[in-house]
Structure formats: structure tokens, C-alpha cells
C-alpha positions, 0 to 999 in steps of 0.5 A: 499500500505504501509502494505507491506513496510519493515523498521527496526532499527537493531544493527550489532552484530559481534556474528552473523557473520558466515563463508560464503563457498569459502571465508575467513572471516565471514559475516551477511547479515541484508538486503537481497532482498527477494521481487521483488522491494528490490535491497539493500543487506547490512551487517557486515563483519570481516576478521581475522589477516591474512585472505584473501577473495581471488579474487572474482567478482559479478555483484553488485556495492558494498561499504565497510566501515571500522569501526575498523582494518586496511586492503589492498583492491586490484582490476583489471582493464584493466589486472592491479592490483591496491592497497590501504590501508584501515584504520577506515572510509575509504570506498572501492567502486567498480562497478560491475563485477570488480575483488577485493579482501581484505586481513588483514596482521595486528594483529587486526581484519578488521571489516566493513559495507558492502552495495551492489545493486542487479542487476534487471533481 
């Protein structure tokens, strides 16, 4: 029964980051559900100075933990836009289907670890 369980220890590496169509920044998923019971999506993301992911939404809950750099996150609830600055070791969490964006108006890259929970079904 345990033979089909996945376990790993891995270093997240910036040089592995790649562009994702439709948004700015570079990302790498290290845990990406491929088995029916797996639900965690986790990875590393980087926004260069001046980059803005743009408004987007997805059904997964998500948390983004800043490890270096500074940025701004925005989200929309009940037709109102909210904004907060994020710095190293700040976390941005949102439930699924919340429109949000992240931008980096600063001179150094914004780098963080992201985790999402895939919705079953």
C-alpha cells in the first residue's frame, strides 16, 4: 500500500523557473497533482522589477509566501479592490475564485513559494 506513495526532499532552484503563457513572471511546480488522490500544487515563483501578473482567478485555495524582495498584492471582493504590501516572510492567502494580482514595482526581484490545493472533481 505504501509503495505508491510519493515522498521527496528537494531544493527549489531559481534557474529552473520558466515563463507561463498568459502571465508575467517565471514559475516552477514541484508538487503537481498527477494521481487521483493528490491535491497539493506547490512551487516557486519570481517577478522581475516592473512585472505584474495581471488580474486572474482560479478555483484553488492558494498561499504565496515571500522569501525575498517586496511587492504588492491586490484582490477583489464584493466589487471592491483591496491592496497590501508584501515583504520577506509575509504570506498572501486567498480562497478559491477570488480575483487577484501580484506586482513588483521595486528594483529587486520578488521571489516566493506558492502552494495551492486542487479542487476535487
